[in-house]
C-alpha positions in Angstrom: 40.0 53.8 22.4 36.4 53.2 23.3 35.4 53.4 19.6 37.9 50.6 18.8 36.4 48.4 21.5 32.8 49.0 20.2 33.6 47.9 16.7 34.4 44.2 17.6 31.2 44.1 19.6 29.1 45.3 16.6 30.7 43.0 14.1 28.8 39.8 15.2 25.6 41.8 15.2 26.2 43.1 11.6 27.2 39.6 10.4 24.0 38.2 11.9 21.9 40.8 10.1 23.6 40.1 6.8 23.0 36.4 7.1 19.4 36.8 8.1 18.7 39.0 5.0 20.4 36.5 2.7 18.4 33.6 4.1 15.1 35.6 3.5 16.2 36.4 -0.1 17.0 32.8 -0.8 13.6 31.7 0.4 11.8 34.2 -1.7 13.8 33.3 -4.8 13.2 29.6 -4.1 9.4 30.2 -3.9 9.4 32.1 -7.1 11.3 29.6 -9.2 8.6 26.9 -9.4 6.1 29.5 -10.5 8.4 30.7 -13.3 8.8 27.0 -14.4 5.1 26.5 -14.5 4.6 29.6 -16.7 7.3 28.4 -19.1 5.8 24.9 -19.3 2.3 26.3 -19.9 3.7 28.5 -22.7 5.6 25.7 -24.3 2.6 23.3 -24.1 0.4 25.9 -25.8 2.5 25.4 -28.9 1.7 21.7 -29.1 -1.2 20.0 -30.9 -2.5 18.7 -27.5 -1.7 21.3 -24.9 -3.6 19.7 -22.0 -1.9 16.4 -22.5 1.4 18.2 -22.6 0.7 20.0 -19.3 -0.6 16.8 -17.7 2.9 15.3 -18.2 4.9 18.3 -17.2 6.4 18.2 -13.7 8.0 21.6 -12.9 11.0 20.0 -11.2 11.7 17.8 -14.2 10.8 20.5 -16.8 13.4 23.1 -16.2 14.0 23.6 -19.9 12.2 23.0 -23.2 14.6 20.1 -23.8 13.6 18.6 -20.4 9.9 18.9 -21.2 10.5 17.4 -24.6 12.3 14.5 -23.0 9.4 13.9 -20.6 6.9 13.8 -23.4 9.2 11.5 -25.5 9.6 9.2 -22.5 5.8 9.0 -22.1 5.5 8.1 -25.8 8.0 5.3 -25.3 5.9 3.9 -22.4 2.7 4.2 -24.5 4.3 2.4 -27.4 5.4 -0.4 -25.2 1.8 -0.6 -23.8 0.6 -0.8 -27.4 3.0 -3.6 -28.2 1.7 -5.6 -25.2 -1.9 -4.9 -26.2 -1.2 -6.2 -29.7 0.6 -9.3 -28.4 -2.4 -10.1 -26.2 -4.9 -9.7 -29.0 -2.8 -11.8 -31.4 -2.6 -14.6 -28.8 -6.4 -14.6 -28.2 -7.9 -17.7 -29.7 -10.9 -16.0 -31.4 -9.0 -13.3 -33.3 -9.9 -13.5 -37.0 -7.1 -14.0 -39.5 -7.5 -10.6 -41.2 -7.4 -8.8 -37.8 -4.4 -10.9 -36.8 -2.6 -9.9 -40.0 -3.2 -6.2 -39.4 -2.1 -6.6 -35.8 1.1 -8.2 -37.0 1.7 -5.0 -39.0 1.0 -3.0 -35.8 3.4 -5.1 -33.7 6.3 -4.5 -36.1 5.5 -0.8 -36.4 5.1 -0.2 -32.7 8.4 -1.9 -32.1 10.0 0.4 -34.7 8.3 3.4 -33.0 9.8 2.4 -29.7 13.3 2.3 -31.3 12.8 5.7 -33.0 11.5 7.2 -29.8 14.4 5.8 -27.8 16.7 7.3 -30.5 15.0 10.6 -30.0 15.6 10.4 -26.3 19.3 9.8 -26.9 19.4 12.7 -29.4 18.0 14.9 -26.6 20.7 13.8 -24.2 23.6 13.7 -26.6 25.2 16.0 -29.1 23.1 14.8 -32.0 21.8 17.3 -34.5 18.3 18.8 -34.4 17.7 17.0 -37.7 18.5 13.6 -36.2 16.0 14.3 -33.4 13.3 15.4 -35.9 14.0 12.4 -38.1 13.5 10.0 -35.2 10.3 11.7 -34.1 8.9 11.8 -37.7 9.7 8.2 -38.1 7.8 7.3 -34.9 4.8 9.2 -36.2 4.9 7.3 -39.5 5.1 4.0 -37.7 2.0 4.8 -35.6 0.0 5.8 -38.7 1.0 2.7 -40.5 -0.7 0.6 -37.8 -4.0 2.5 -38.4 -3.6 2.2 -42.2 -3.3 -1.6 -41.9 -6.8 -1.7 -40.6 -8.2 1.1 -42.8 -7.0 -0.6 -46.0 -8.9 -3.7 -45.1 -12.0 -1.9 -43.9 -11.6 -3.3 -40.4 -12.1 -1.6 -37.1 -8.8 -1.5 -35.2 -9.0 -3.1 -31.7 -6.0 -0.9 -30.8 -7.3 2.3 -32.2 -7.6 4.1 -28.8 -4.1 3.2 -27.8 -2.7 4.1 -31.2 -4.5 7.4 -31.1 -3.1 8.2 -27.6 0.4 7.2 -28.9 -0.1 9.4 -31.9 -1.0 12.4 -29.7 2.2 11.9 -27.6 4.4 11.6 -30.7 2.7 14.7 -32.2 3.4 16.7 -29.1 7.0 15.4 -29.1 7.4 16.7 -32.7 5.9 20.1 -31.8 8.2 20.5 -28.8 11.2 19.1 -30.7 10.7 21.6 -33.5 10.7 24.5 -31.0 14.2 23.4 -29.8 15.9 24.9 -32.9 
C-alpha cells in the first residue's frame, strides 16, 4: 500500500523534470537555427557574381530558404530600379541637360520602368506557382533592360550620368539571376 501512495507523490516531480529537459532542448535548438541559416545564406551567396552584396542583403530571419533569399535580392533590385527611375527623371528635368544626354536618359527611363515591371513579375513568380522558366525570363529581361540604358550612352560616345546606379542595379539583377538559376 505504501508503494501506491509514493507513486502519486513522485509523478509531479517526474513531470517537472521532463518539462525542464524539454525547455532546455528547445532553447538549444532555437540558438542553433540562426547559425544554420547563416551558413546556408553564405553558401548560397558564394554562387552569385557578387557574393558580398548578396550577403549584405541577407537577413537570416527572412532568408529561411533559397527562394526567400532570391526574393530578398529581387526586392532590393526593384527598389534600386525605382531609385534609378527617380534619378533619371531628376536629370531630365534639369535645365542644363544637353539634348543628346536627355535623349539617352529617355531610353533609360523607359528601360528602367520595364526593369521594374520584369522584377515585380519575378517577385510574383517566386510567390506563385509560376514555372522556373517564367522566373528566369523575367530576370533575364530585367538584365537586358539595364544594359540597354548603358548602351544608349555608349552608342553616342557619352558618359552616363546614371552609370553608378545602373551598375548597382545590374549587380543586383545578376545576383537575382544566379540565385534564381539555383532554384531549379
